[in-house]
N, C-alpha and C positions, 0 to 999 in steps of 0.2 A: 503493499498500500505505500502512496507517498506521501510525504511530511505536506501537512496543510498551513499555508503561512500567510496572514493579515498580515497587511501593513496600513495605518491609518494617520491620517492629521486631524490630531483633534480639533477639533472648532475653538473661536477665540475666546479668551478672557473677558474682552468688552468688546461688546456691538461695534463699538463706533471705531475697529479698526477694518478695515477691508481690507485684506490680503486677495481678495477673488478676480486678478488683476489678470495674473498669467498663471499657465499650470505649472504647479509644483515640480522639477526635474529631478531633485535628489530621491523621493521615494518611488516615483517611476523607473527611473534607474537601476535600484536595489530590484526593484519588481520584475525589471528583464533579465536581468542579471541571474534571481532564484530561478525564474521558470526557464529559461536557456539550461540550468541546472539539473532540471526535471522537478524543483521543486513545485507545487499546486499553489500559486503564491496569488493574491487577490490585493487590490490595492482599493482604498475610501480616502475622501477628498470631507473631511466633514463638515470643512469652511463651505462647500458650496452644498451640501443636503439640507434641504428643509426640514427635513425627517430624521434627521441621522440616528433619534434613540430610537429609531425602530429598526433602522439598517444593523443597528450595533445589538440587538437581541437577535437577528437574522445570523450573524456573523458568530456568535458565542454557540447559536443552537450548531452551526459548522464545527464544533473543535477544533479551530484550528491548535496545532503543536503551540506555536510561539506567535504571538503578535507583536509588531516593531509599531513604535508610537516615534512620528518627527516632530520634536518640539524646539520652538525657538521664544524667544520674550515674549512675545504677544499671545501663547497659548500656554505659558510655564503653568500656571493655576490649573487650566482645562486638562493637560497631561495628567498631572496627580489625580487626579480625581474621577480619570477616565480608568488610569491603572486600578484606581480601589473598587469600580463597579465591575470591572473585568476579572478582577479577583475574586468579587463576592458572588458573581455565579459562576465559576467555575477556579477553583484554587489549583488545579493544575497547569494550566495555560502558564506558560513561560514571557516574561513579557520585556524587551531590549526597547530600552529609549537612544535617539540618536540625533545628530543634528548638532549647527552650530553652538548651540548654549547647552546643553549635555555635553559635548566637547570641555566647554568651556570651564562651566560648572556641574561634573557630575557628580558629586557629593551632594548636592542639594537637589538631584533626583533619587539616588539611594537612600537617602534617610525615610523614603519613602519605603514600605517592606515589603508593599505592592509589585514595587521594579527590582527586575531581576539582577541587571546588567544593563551598563550604559557603555553605546559605543562612541570610540573616542579614534574620531579623523573619517577618513572616506569609510562609506558604510557594504559595497559591494561583498570585498573579500569577508569583513569581518563579521559579516552577520549570515553569510553562505556557512562558514565555519563554523559558526556560536550551533549551527543546526547539530553539527556532529558532536564538536568538541566541548562544548557547554561553558562552562567558569574557565576553562584551559585554553581556551583561544585568544588567540593573541589581539592585540585592539580593543579591551574592553578595561573598565572599572568593576567590578564584582566586592560582593559583600562576601565576606568572610570569617566567621568569630568575634562579629559585629564589629569589623575592619570594615574599611574599605580599601579596597588594593586593586592599586594596576597590574594589566597581565602586561608579557612582553608588547612592545608598539609596534604595533605593523604599519611599513613602510608603502607611501602613497604610491598611486598605481603610476608605473612609468607611461605605459604603451596605451592611449586613450582608444587606439582604434581599437583595441581589443573588448570593449565593451560594448556589447549590444547597444541598440537605438530604446531610449525612454518607453517603456510599453503605456504610450499615450491612446492605445483600444481601452485603457482601462476607465477613463475619466471622460465627460462630456464636456468636448470643446464648447458648446455653445455657454457652458457655466461663467468662462471667463473672460472679463471686459477690460479695457484700457480706457484713460481718459479721454486720450484722440485714436482714434482709428479707423481703418477705412474697408477695410473687409474683415468677412469673417466667414467660419470659426476661425478665433484667433488663438495661437499658440506660440511655444517658444523654445527657444534650440541654446544650449553653450556648448560651445566650441573649443572651450581652454577649463584650464584649472589652475589654479595656484596665484599668488599675487609679493611679485618682489620689492612692491614699495614698501614706505615706515609709516602711515598716515598714524597718528598717536590716540587715534579713537578706535582704532578697529582688532580686531581678533582676528588673528591669520591660522588659526592649526586646525580649521577643519581641511582644506585643502593644501595650506602650508605656502611657505614664502617662494617656493621651485616654483616658476611657470613652465605646464608640462599643455602643451600643444595637438590637435587632432590635424591630420591629414589633410589637403584641402579636399583631396577625392572624397573622404569618409562622411568630409561636413555637406558635401555636394548632392552625398547620398542620401542621407538622413531628411537633406531639404526637400528634395524631388518624391521620398515616399511621404513625408507627411502633406506633400501639396498633393500628389497623384491617388495614395490610399484612403487616406484618411478628409481628402478634402480642404486642407487648411487654407485660408484665405488670407490671411497676415500671420506674418512672423517676427516674435521680438528675439533680437540676441541678446544675451544676459548674463556672456562674460563681465568677467569683473577688468579684462585686458585685450579684448577683441582685438585691436590693432598695435599691441606690442610688439610684434614682427611684423612689421610693415610689406616685405617679401610675400609672407604668407597669407595676410590679409587679401593685396591684391591678388591671389591667387583665386580665393575663395571668391570675391566677388567679381574675378570676370568671369569665372565658372559658372556662377548664376546667370550672369548675361547672356552668356554662348549659348546655356541650356534652356533661355526664353521661361524661368519661370514664371515671370509675369506676375507678382504678387506684394502687395505693398510691406515695407521692410524695415524696424528702428534698432533703434538702443536704447532699451528703459532705462538699462543699468548704467550709462554714460560711457562716454570716450574719455579718456586723457588727452589732455590738449599737446602731450609732447609727445607723444606718439600718432600726430596726424597729420599729414599735410594737404593741399588742393587740390593733389592729382590725386591722391587716396579718395577725398572727401566726393570725387569729380566719379570716380568709379562707382563708389556708393549710389550716389543719384541712379547712375546707369541701369542699377544693378536691380535698384528698386525701392531702396531706402528714401524715405521722404520724413522721416521723426529724430533726429541728434539731436542728447542729449549732452551738453558738458556740465560736471558737478564739478565745481570750482571748491564748493560749501563755503567760501566767505567771497565778500568783494572788498575787504583790507590789508592792505600789504601786510601787516605784523600778525593779525593770524593765520594768513596761507603758509608762512615760515612756522608759525607756534606750533603749528597740528600737520608739518611735513608733509606738506602733500606731493612737495617733489617738484612744480611747476610754479610759474608767475601769474600774476593777474594780466599781466601785458600778453603772455601766450593763450590765455582762454581768448582775449578781446580780438586777436588775432584771426583763432578759429571761429569766433563768432561770427567774423565780417564774413571771412569765409563763407559759411553756413548760409547768410544774409546774401553773397552775390550767385549763390547755387540754390537760390529759394527753396531752402530746405527749412522744414519747420524746426525751429530751433525752442528747445525748451531748456531752460536754467533750475539745478537743484542747487540749495542754499542752505544751509547750518546756522543755528541760533543756540545759544543757551552754553557755552564754553562756561566753562568757571572763572576765565581771565579776561574775559570779555565785557568790554567796558560800554556807555551808550556810545560813545565814537564811534567804536567798532562796529556796532547796530549801524548806523548812520551811513558807514562808508558801503558797509552791505549795501543798503537801501540803494544809496547813490550809483552803486555800480550797476544792480539789476536796471537802472531807469537809463544808464549809461551804453548797455552793451543792449537793452531794446530785444527782447527775447519774445518769440513767438505767446510762449508760457513760463510762467517759474513756477517755483514750490520751495518754501521754507517749511523745513524739516526740524522739532526740536533736538537740540543734543541729548543721547540718553547713555550715561555711563555701563558701558561694560566690563564686568569685571576682568581684571586680570593683562587690561589694555594698559600701555604704555601712561595715558593722561590720568586713567584712576588711579593708578601708584603712585605717580607724581603730586596727585594733590589730595591723595588719602580720599577720593568720593566714595559716597553709600550707594549700593546697588539693589535694590527693593523690586521685586518681580509681582510686589505683590499692588500695583496701582496701574493704572492707564499707562503704559510709557510714552505713549502720544500724548498725556498730558501732562506733560512735564512742566511745570512750571518756571514762567521767569519774572521778572519784576513788574509792575503794574505798566512801567515805562516802556519796558521791553515790548510788550505786549500791544500796549496803546499804537507804539511804533510800526508793530508788523500787522495790525488792524488794517491802520491807515493806508500800510504799502497795497496789501492786496485790495483794499476796497477802491483806491485810486487806480489802480492799475487797470482792474476787472470793470471797471465801470467807465473808463476811457473810452467815448465813442470812435478813434481810430484806431484802438487795440481790439474792440469788438467788431467793426467793421475788417480788421486783418483774421482775426481768427475765423469769421463766417469766410472769407473769400479762399482759406486752407482747408477748411475739415466740412463747410455748406453747412448749411443750417440747422437740417436736421442734428447733425452731430455735435454742432457746435451749442445749441441748448443742451441734449445729452449729457455731452462733458462738462459745460457748466455746473449744471444741476450734482453733478457727481462728485464736481473738484469742492461745488460749496458744503455739500451736506459734509464730505471730512472736514474740510477748514470749519463746519462749526460743531461739528463734535469731537475735535480733538482741542477745542478751546474752552 
């Protein structure tokens, strides 16, 4: 009899958090990897299931040997309560938790006795080995005699081409949305793992600092499969460093053009301004990219050095100028609320947005992730018990942020520009979703 496994993304702790933007690739990669190994594996994204509690009982009734829970900051509490519910219904089911946050603070999960193990780092090989070797498998933190013990570290996967494509057949792609899109259903792809940069607010330990990339042929084969077999109508590239190797990126974009993929493409996780040039942006546009996201995280020269972004505001301005010249839809991401940030720093960031004049922008609140350099340096408290999108700043900062959003998104010229680029229906749909997120996060 085949081993039966279920992988679940628990619902979020707070309904104001919208994580339905793109399909979750991490758990889907593990699903396809296990299936390739002959394991009967099923994937469930509770964040997009309206009646997930009913589905939960169906999963338990199928009596899986192991249930994997994919956890983040936003579903930390939900992960714990779901694990307890699973064990309450069937104490023999093993529960392993994985994801960026469990890798960061595995002990905070193992405190819950319903959780048997935490996967540290990439999950494909570790999950499979856990099915056969249990607590002896490499790449885990486990509980032994009341102590939390790391097993031997598991190295990162070197050849990403060896992995099967993520099993997108297990989800309803129509459940996922992005503020600005042209095609449907919407899907996602990641062509590389790892980040060699040193932003002080970022936690690197899942995929590591070493950058590893899929071959252009492997990437184009997945894109063709998604479009032809799954009917995907728009694709978001979720790499941290899509264009780090510009020659490789050029080959991918040229292949997309050559194969006449013909669907809208975007970079919702941003591209770095120090690894792109105008020639590459032009190739991206020819391939079908229409949304380009830049994420300097600040418009203040002191802050961008302090958080060690590794590039300058001048580089950001230059790339933004190229995007406009190529009529690409430019989105700017800014982060505010750093422990060393002043009112003057915030004003500089808001002035920078006005100077760049992106088609759209978003301001995220800084959240202190455990074990990151900024948390260690300033001895910051991390607390999963509150809505991480509701991180409070001073009333003065809040007033500045609210004023910036209202001024920008009520400006007739900005509104008309958005309508021209995304269409009247998509404009109102996108603005309503954006305003809803802004209101619920304030």
